[in-house]
C-alpha positions in Angstrom: 6.7 13.3 -0.9 5.3 11.5 -4.0 4.3 7.9 -3.8 7.1 5.4 -4.1 7.0 2.6 -6.7 8.1 -0.7 -5.2 9.8 -3.5 -6.8 10.5 -6.9 -5.1 13.9 -5.6 -3.8 12.5 -2.3 -2.6 9.7 -4.1 -0.8 12.2 -6.2 1.0 14.3 -3.2 2.1 11.4 -0.9 3.1 8.4 -3.1 4.0 9.2 -6.8 4.9 11.1 -9.8 4.2 9.2 -11.8 1.8 9.6 -15.0 3.8 7.9 -13.3 6.7 4.7 -12.7 4.8 3.3 -16.2 5.2 4.7 -16.6 8.7 5.2 -14.1 11.4 4.8 -10.6 9.9 7.6 -8.3 10.8 7.3 -4.7 9.4 10.6 -2.9 8.6 9.2 0.6 8.1 9.8 3.6 10.3 6.2 4.8 10.1 2.9 3.2 9.0 2.5 2.5 5.3 0.0 1.9 2.6 0.6 -0.2 -0.5 -1.6 0.5 -3.6 -1.7 -2.6 -5.9 -2.7 -1.4 -9.3 -2.4 -1.8 -13.1 -2.0 0.9 -15.7 -4.9 -0.5 -17.7 -7.4 -0.5 -14.7 -10.0 2.2 -14.9 -10.7 2.4 -11.0 -6.9 2.4 -10.5 -6.7 5.4 -12.7 -9.5 7.0 -10.8 -7.7 6.5 -7.5 -4.3 7.7 -8.7 -4.8 11.3 -8.1 -6.3 10.8 -4.7 -3.4 8.6 -3.7 -1.0 11.3 -5.0 -2.7 14.0 -3.0 -2.8 11.9 0.1 1.0 11.1 -0.3 1.6 14.8 -0.1 -0.9 15.5 2.8 0.5 12.7 4.9 4.1 13.3 4.1 6.2 12.4 7.1 3.4 10.4 8.8 2.6 7.6 6.4 4.7 6.1 3.6 2.5 5.4 0.5 3.9 2.8 -2.0 2.6 1.6 -5.4 3.1 -2.0 -6.8 2.2 -2.5 -10.4 0.7 -6.0 -10.4 1.7 -6.7 -14.0 5.4 -5.9 -13.3 5.5 -7.4 -9.7 3.4 -10.6 -10.0 5.3 -12.3 -7.2 4.2 -9.5 -4.8 0.7 -9.5 -6.0 0.6 -13.4 -5.4 2.1 -13.1 -1.9 -0.6 -10.7 -0.9 -3.3 -12.7 -2.7 -4.3 -9.8 -4.8 -7.5 -10.9 -6.7 -8.9 -7.5 -7.7 -7.4 -4.1 -8.2 -7.1 -1.5 -6.9 -6.3 -3.2 -3.6 -4.8 -1.1 -0.8 -2.9 -2.8 2.0 -2.8 -0.7 5.3 0.4 -1.6 7.4 0.4 -0.4 11.1 3.6 -0.2 13.0 2.5 -3.2 14.9 0.0 -5.9 13.9 -1.0 -7.4 10.7 -1.7 -5.5 7.6 -5.4 -4.9 6.5 -6.8 -4.5 3.1 -9.5 -2.7 1.2 -10.5 -3.4 -2.4 -11.8 -1.0 -5.0 -11.6 2.7 -5.5 -13.0 5.0 -2.7 -13.5 8.7 -2.1 -10.8 10.7 -0.7 -12.5 11.4 2.6 -13.0 7.7 3.3 -9.3 7.1 2.5 -8.3 10.0 4.9 -10.4 8.5 7.6 -8.5 5.0 7.2 -5.2 6.8 7.2 -6.0 8.7 10.3 -7.0 5.4 12.1 -3.6 3.9 10.8 -1.7 6.7 12.4 -3.4 6.2 15.8 -2.5 2.5 15.9 
Protein backbone atom coordinates (compact mmCIF):
# COMPACT_ATOMS: atom_id res chain seq x y z
CA UNK A 1 0.00 0.00 0.00
CA UNK A 2 1.34 3.41 -0.92
CA UNK A 3 1.34 6.31 1.48
CA UNK A 4 -1.98 8.12 1.79
CA UNK A 5 -2.10 11.89 1.34
CA UNK A 6 -4.30 13.43 4.02
CA UNK A 7 -6.44 16.51 3.85
CA UNK A 8 -8.21 17.93 6.89
CA UNK A 9 -11.31 15.85 6.08
CA UNK A 10 -9.30 12.67 5.61
CA UNK A 11 -7.49 13.33 8.86
CA UNK A 12 -10.78 13.61 10.72
CA UNK A 13 -12.06 10.34 9.19
CA UNK A 14 -8.87 8.28 9.58
CA UNK A 15 -6.85 9.73 12.47
CA UNK A 16 -8.66 11.94 15.00
CA UNK A 17 -11.28 14.59 15.50
CA UNK A 18 -9.42 17.88 15.23
CA UNK A 19 -11.10 19.11 18.41
CA UNK A 20 -9.49 16.21 20.33
CA UNK A 21 -5.93 17.20 19.46
CA UNK A 22 -5.67 19.93 22.08
CA UNK A 23 -7.71 17.99 24.64
CA UNK A 24 -7.93 14.27 25.25
CA UNK A 25 -6.40 12.48 22.24
CA UNK A 26 -8.59 9.76 20.73
CA UNK A 27 -7.07 7.88 17.80
CA UNK A 28 -9.60 6.62 15.24
CA UNK A 29 -7.35 4.23 13.30
CA UNK A 30 -7.43 0.44 13.20
CA UNK A 31 -3.63 0.08 13.43
CA UNK A 32 -0.73 2.33 14.44
CA UNK A 33 0.05 5.20 12.08
CA UNK A 34 2.76 7.60 11.02
CA UNK A 35 2.14 11.04 9.57
CA UNK A 36 4.90 12.58 7.47
CA UNK A 37 4.56 16.38 7.44
CA UNK A 38 6.46 17.62 4.37
CA UNK A 39 6.66 20.22 1.60
CA UNK A 40 7.44 19.66 -2.08
CA UNK A 41 10.24 22.27 -2.02
CA UNK A 42 12.01 20.77 1.03
CA UNK A 43 15.30 19.00 0.25
CA UNK A 44 15.34 16.72 3.33
CA UNK A 45 11.66 15.86 2.63
CA UNK A 46 12.60 14.81 -0.91
CA UNK A 47 15.41 12.66 0.47
CA UNK A 48 13.03 10.99 2.91
CA UNK A 49 10.29 10.36 0.32
CA UNK A 50 11.63 7.10 -1.19
CA UNK A 51 12.36 5.72 2.29
CA UNK A 52 8.81 6.47 3.46
CA UNK A 53 7.37 4.91 0.30
CA UNK A 54 9.48 1.74 0.76
CA UNK A 55 8.46 1.45 4.40
CA UNK A 56 4.83 1.92 3.45
CA UNK A 57 5.13 -1.22 1.29
CA UNK A 58 7.15 -3.17 3.87
CA UNK A 59 4.74 -2.40 6.71
CA UNK A 60 1.54 -2.76 4.68
CA UNK A 61 -1.22 -4.08 6.92
CA UNK A 62 0.76 -3.32 10.10
CA UNK A 63 1.05 0.48 10.08
CA UNK A 64 -0.76 3.17 8.10
CA UNK A 65 1.58 5.81 6.70
CA UNK A 66 0.10 9.18 5.83
CA UNK A 67 1.57 12.32 4.27
CA UNK A 68 0.47 15.90 4.93
CA UNK A 69 1.71 18.73 2.72
CA UNK A 70 2.23 21.63 5.15
CA UNK A 71 1.68 24.22 2.41
CA UNK A 72 -1.72 22.78 1.47
CA UNK A 73 -2.85 21.76 4.97
CA UNK A 74 -1.68 24.65 7.12
CA UNK A 75 -4.35 24.06 9.76
CA UNK A 76 -3.11 20.50 10.40
CA UNK A 77 0.48 21.75 10.52
CA UNK A 78 -0.55 24.40 13.09
CA UNK A 79 -2.48 21.89 15.19
CA UNK A 80 0.57 19.65 15.44
CA UNK A 81 2.85 22.66 15.96
CA UNK A 82 5.04 21.72 13.01
CA UNK A 83 8.01 24.11 13.09
CA UNK A 84 10.43 22.25 10.83
CA UNK A 85 10.07 19.66 8.12
CA UNK A 86 10.17 16.82 7.65
CA UNK A 87 8.43 15.99 10.91
CA UNK A 88 7.12 12.49 11.53
CA UNK A 89 4.33 11.90 14.02
CA UNK A 90 4.15 8.33 15.35
CA UNK A 91 0.67 7.37 16.58
CA UNK A 92 0.31 4.25 18.74
CA UNK A 93 -3.03 2.53 19.19
CA UNK A 94 -3.14 3.85 22.75
CA UNK A 95 -1.39 6.84 24.21
CA UNK A 96 -0.23 10.15 22.83
CA UNK A 97 1.55 10.63 19.51
CA UNK A 98 5.33 11.12 19.51
CA UNK A 99 7.39 13.12 17.00
CA UNK A 100 10.75 13.14 15.32
CA UNK A 101 12.15 15.93 13.17
CA UNK A 102 14.47 15.74 10.21
CA UNK A 103 15.33 13.04 7.74
CA UNK A 104 16.78 9.82 9.10
CA UNK A 105 18.18 6.59 7.69
CA UNK A 106 15.82 3.76 6.77
CA UNK A 107 17.14 1.44 9.49
CA UNK A 108 16.48 4.03 12.19
CA UNK A 109 12.94 4.55 10.91
CA UNK A 110 12.37 0.79 10.79
CA UNK A 111 13.41 0.56 14.42
CA UNK A 112 10.90 3.27 15.36
CA UNK A 113 8.15 1.53 13.37
CA UNK A 114 8.91 -1.79 15.05
CA UNK A 115 8.61 -0.11 18.45
CA UNK A 116 5.30 1.45 17.38
CA UNK A 117 3.89 -1.95 16.47
CA UNK A 118 4.83 -3.37 19.89
CA UNK A 119 3.01 -0.63 21.82
